[in-house]
PAVEXZA-44199 format. One line per field, with one value per residue (C-alpha): residue number from 1; chain; x, y, z; residue in one letter. Coordinates in steps of 0.25 Angstrom, whole numbers, plus 5000, padded with zeros to 4 digits. Layout:
! PAVEXZA-44199
nr <- NUM_... .
kette <- A_... .
c1 <- X_... .
c2 <- Y_... .
c3 <- Z_... .
rest <- a_... .
***
This chain:
! PAVEXZA-44199
nr <- 1_2_3_4_5_6_7_8_9_10_11_12_13_14_15_16_17_18_19_20_21_22_23_24_25_26_27_28_29_30_31_32_33_34_35_36_37_38_39_40_41_42_43_44_45_46_47_48_49_50_51_52_53_54_55_56_57_58_59_60_61_62_63_64_65_66_67_68_69_70_71_72_73_74_75_76_77_78_79_80_81_82_83_84_85_86_87_88_89_90_91_92_93_94_95_96_97_98_99_100_101_102_103_104_105_106_107_108_109_110_111_112_113_114_115_116_117_118_119_120_121_122_123_124_125_126_127_128_129_130_131_132_133_134_135_136_137_138_139_140_141_142_143_144_145_146_147_148_149_150_151_152_153_154_155_156_157_158_159_160_161_162_163_164_165_166_167_168_169_170_171_172_173_174_175_176_177_178_179_180_181_182_183_184_185_186_187_188_189_190_191_192_193_194_195_196_197_198_199_200_201_202_203_204_205_206_207_208_209_210_211_212_213_214_215_216_217_218_219_220_221_222_223_224_225_226_227_228_229_230_231_232_233_234_235_236_237_238_239_240_241_242_243_244_245_246_247_248_249_250_251_252_253_254_255_256_257_258_259_260_261_262_263_264_265_266_267_268_269_270_271_272_273_274_275_276_277_278_279_280_281_282_283_284_285_286_287_288_289_290_291_292_293_294_295_296_297_298_299_300_301_302_303_304_305_306_307_308_309_310 .
kette <- A_A_A_A_A_A_A_A_A_A_A_A_A_A_A_A_A_A_A_A_A_A_A_A_A_A_A_A_A_A_A_A_A_A_A_A_A_A_A_A_A_A_A_A_A_A_A_A_A_A_A_A_A_A_A_A_A_A_A_A_A_A_A_A_A_A_A_A_A_A_A_A_A_A_A_A_A_A_A_A_A_A_A_A_A_A_A_A_A_A_A_A_A_A_A_A_A_A_A_A_A_A_A_A_A_A_A_A_A_A_A_A_A_A_A_A_A_A_A_A_A_A_A_A_A_A_A_A_A_A_A_A_A_A_A_A_A_A_A_A_A_A_A_A_A_A_A_A_A_A_A_A_A_A_A_A_A_A_A_A_A_A_A_A_A_A_A_A_A_A_A_A_A_A_A_A_A_A_A_A_A_A_A_A_A_A_A_A_A_A_A_A_A_A_A_A_A_A_A_A_A_A_A_A_A_A_A_A_A_A_A_A_A_A_A_A_A_A_A_A_A_A_A_A_A_A_A_A_A_A_A_A_A_A_A_A_A_A_A_A_A_A_A_A_A_A_A_A_A_A_A_A_A_A_A_A_A_A_A_A_A_A_A_A_A_A_A_A_A_A_A_A_A_A_A_A_A_A_A_A_A_A_A_A_A_A_A_A_A_A_A_A_A_A_A_A_A_A_A_A_A_A_A_A_A_A_A_A_A_A .
c1 <- 5037_5038_5027_5032_5029_5019_5026_5022_5010_5011_5008_4996_4988_4981_4974_4963_4951_4938_4929_4914_4917_4925_4914_4910_4924_4928_4916_4920_4934_4930_4920_4931_4941_4932_4927_4941_4945_4944_4946_4933_4921_4909_4900_4910_4912_4897_4896_4907_4903_4915_4908_4901_4914_4922_4912_4918_4932_4942_4942_4954_4954_4966_4966_4975_4977_4967_4960_4955_4951_4961_4960_4952_4956_4947_4952_4945_4953_4951_4958_4968_4961_4961_4948_4949_4960_4955_4963_4957_4961_4967_4977_4982_4997_4998_5000_4985_4984_4998_4993_4980_4987_4998_4988_4985_4999_4998_4986_4981_4988_4995_4994_4984_4976_4968_4961_4967_4959_4968_4964_4967_4982_4986_4981_4989_5001_5000_4998_5010_5019_5016_5019_5005_5006_4995_4990_4977_4967_4952_4941_4930_4920_4931_4938_4950_4959_4972_4973_4985_4992_5001_5009_5018_5030_5036_5030_5038_5037_5043_5057_5060_5055_5065_5059_5059_5057_5049_5047_5041_5051_5053_5061_5073_5073_5073_5088_5085_5072_5080_5091_5080_5073_5086_5088_5074_5076_5089_5084_5072_5082_5077_5086_5083_5085_5089_5085_5071_5069_5072_5062_5052_5053_5053_5039_5034_5038_5035_5020_5012_5002_5011_5014_5025_5038_5043_5057_5060_5072_5079_5088_5093_5093_5083_5077_5066_5055_5041_5034_5019_5012_4997_4987_4972_4966_4953_4952_4952_4946_4957_4972_4980_4994_5006_5018_5027_5040_5044_5058_5065_5081_5085_5092_5080_5069_5061_5063_5049_5053_5043_5032_5036_5036_5022_5017_5020_5015_5001_5000_5002_4991_4982_4984_4982_4969_4976_4966_4975_4990_4997_5011_5019_5026_5035_5029_5042_5043_5037_5042_5036_5023_5022_5024_5013_5004_5006_5000_4988_4994_4990_4991_4979_4981_4983_4995_5003_5006_5015_5020_5029_5022_5033 .
c2 <- 4965_4952_4947_4950_4940_4944_4948_4941_4948_4954_4944_4951_4948_4935_4930_4920_4916_4923_4918_4921_4929_4939_4943_4956_4961_4957_4966_4977_4977_4976_4988_4997_4993_4996_5009_5014_5010_5023_5016_5008_5013_5016_5005_4995_5001_5000_4985_4981_4967_4958_4945_4947_4953_4940_4930_4916_4921_4917_4928_4930_4940_4946_4949_4959_4964_4958_4950_4962_4959_4968_4962_4953_4946_4938_4929_4921_4908_4901_4913_4917_4931_4940_4948_4957_4962_4972_4977_4985_4999_5000_4989_4993_4991_4982_4969_4964_4963_4956_4946_4943_4941_4933_4923_4918_4914_4900_4896_4905_4901_4912_4921_4929_4940_4952_4965_4978_4991_5000_5012_5004_5009_5003_4989_4990_4994_4983_4972_4978_4978_4963_4959_4958_4962_4968_4958_4964_4975_4978_4985_4982_4988_4993_5000_4996_4985_4979_4964_4960_4946_4940_4929_4918_4923_4936_4944_4940_4954_4961_4961_4956_4965_4968_4972_4987_4995_5008_5018_5032_5044_5054_5067_5059_5052_5065_5063_5049_5054_5065_5056_5047_5058_5063_5050_5050_5064_5060_5048_5056_5067_5078_5086_5087_5098_5090_5102_5103_5088_5088_5100_5092_5079_5087_5093_5080_5073_5084_5081_5068_5077_5079_5064_5054_5047_5033_5028_5013_5005_4993_4988_5002_5008_5019_5013_5024_5033_5038_5051_5052_5066_5068_5079_5081_5077_5083_5072_5061_5068_5066_5063_5059_5055_5057_5047_5060_5052_5038_5033_5020_5020_5012_5002_4998_4998_4985_4981_4985_4999_5007_4997_4998_5013_5015_5004_5013_5026_5019_5014_5029_5033_5023_5028_5042_5039_5044_5042_5042_5042_5048_5046_5053_5042_5045_5040_5032_5026_5012_5006_5017_5016_5001_5003_5014_5005_4994_5004_5007_5021_5023_5034_5043_5049_5063_5072_5079_5094_5101_5115_5120_5132_5135 .
c3 <- 4968_4975_4985_4999_5011_5021_5034_5046_5052_5066_5077_5082_5070_5068_5055_5055_5047_5050_5060_5061_5074_5065_5056_5063_5065_5051_5046_5055_5050_5035_5037_5043_5033_5021_5027_5028_5014_5007_4993_4994_4987_4996_4991_4995_5009_5010_5008_5018_5021_5023_5024_5011_5004_5009_5006_5003_5006_5017_5028_5038_5049_5056_5071_5078_5092_5102_5091_5083_5069_5060_5046_5037_5024_5014_5003_4992_4994_4980_4973_4984_4983_4995_4995_5007_5017_5027_5039_5051_5048_5062_5059_5045_5043_5054_5047_5046_5031_5030_5041_5034_5020_5027_5033_5019_5015_5021_5014_5002_4989_4982_4974_4981_4975_4979_4974_4980_4977_4971_4979_4992_4992_5005_5002_4988_4996_5006_4995_4986_4998_5001_4986_4980_4965_4956_4946_4941_4943_4942_4948_4959_4967_4976_4965_4956_4962_4959_4959_4968_4969_4979_4973_4978_4972_4967_4956_4944_4939_4951_4957_4971_4983_4994_5008_5010_5023_5022_5032_5034_5031_5042_5042_5046_5033_5024_5020_5015_5008_5001_4997_4991_4984_4978_4972_4967_4961_4955_4948_4943_4938_4947_4956_4971_4981_4994_5003_4996_4998_5013_5015_5007_5015_5028_5024_5020_5033_5043_5041_5038_5031_5019_5017_5020_5015_5016_5014_5010_5014_5009_5021_5026_5013_5009_4996_4993_4997_4995_4998_5000_5000_5003_5000_5000_4986_4981_4971_4981_4993_5003_5003_4992_4991_4982_4981_4980_4980_4978_4975_4976_4975_4962_4970_4978_4967_4964_4979_4983_4989_4981_4984_4999_4999_4992_5001_5013_5006_5002_5017_5022_5011_5017_5031_5027_5019_5006_4995_4983_4980_4968_4962_4951_4942_4930_4917_4915_4929_4926_4940_4948_4940_4943_4958_4958_4951_4961_4972_4963_4958_4943_4933_4934_4920_4925_4924_4935_4933_4943_4945_4956_4963_4974 .
rest <- m_s_p_q_p_m_p_n_p_p_k_k_l_a_v_r_k_i_e_q_s_d_a_a_a_v_q_r_l_y_e_r_a_v_a_r_a_v_w_l_p_a_g_v_k_a_d_a_n_f_a_r_a_s_q_g_e_a_v_f_v_c_h_g_p_e_g_r_l_v_g_i_l_s_v_w_v_p_e_s_f_i_h_h_v_y_v_d_p_e_f_e_r_q_g_v_g_t_a_l_l_s_s_l_e_t_w_l_p_l_p_w_r_l_k_c_v_i_a_n_a_s_a_r_a_f_y_t_h_h_g_w_i_e_v_g_s_g_s_s_d_q_g_p_y_a_l_l_e_r_r_s_g_p_d_p_d_a_s_a_t_t_s_t_r_v_r_s_a_t_k_n_d_i_p_v_l_v_e_l_m_r_e_f_y_t_e_s_k_y_s_l_d_g_d_w_a_v_r_s_f_n_q_l_l_q_s_t_d_r_g_a_a_w_i_s_f_l_s_s_d_p_a_g_y_v_v_l_t_t_r_h_s_m_e_f_g_g_l_d_g_f_v_d_d_l_f_v_r_p_a_f_r_r_h_g_v_g_t_s_l_l_t_e_l_f_r_e_c_s_k_r_r_v_l_a_v_h_v_e_v_g_s_d_n_a_p_a_q_a_l_c_r_r_f_g_l_s_n_n_g_r_q_l_f_t_v_r_v_a .
***
């Protein structure tokens, strides 16, 4: 996938280097963000001191409405290594992370690198959407991580990415969803009962407790869809989610459609505090496996057994 240029941040956001007067507000934001990060070990949360964690690094702050501090970033300049990016939980998905990273483009040499904890699904989705690629992996006191890189040119191993538009599906979209599902089943050599599919989507979309669905468009053409279903998990002690359906029409593959769909799904999982995400992938479906790995999904070595009971 080719790196995508950062869109212009909203005008209400302003990024500048940290000043001494910002210290207290920066620490408060850091503490709130760390406390909300369910994927961080308790020991890391207990030692939430931003000044110490960013010692020797260039630190930038982002201010929003009425001068409120809404984001912080620190970078180890000699290696173009981004160490910390934190956004006020109340301002997530409002362009703060994009604004902070965009502020580096005029002076910090590419390529940039950072470590993203694999359990931090929303962050992985954000970086993947903006063209970062995984170039390594490892483990730290925060858990297993992926080493990500943003390069000055396209990833030589990926095809060009075309801009896609993804939106949440509603009941009005059921005819489109059923048609996409029919193509999915035909390709997989399964038959599909259209009336059953309509009823199934109606049940899914009538209550947000069951999950959600998204449709991706290239221009005005439906290019694919994804379905998230959720449940309580005893193993994880809270909600977990399933990528129940993920399909991209053949003509639109290798254009970033699957990445865009999973990006929205993982954002919703973060919003719902979903603790783990699962997906069933065919053993011979290498492209789907590669896409899933980019979002931190991996084979857990278990087998899935299924029986119809009704």
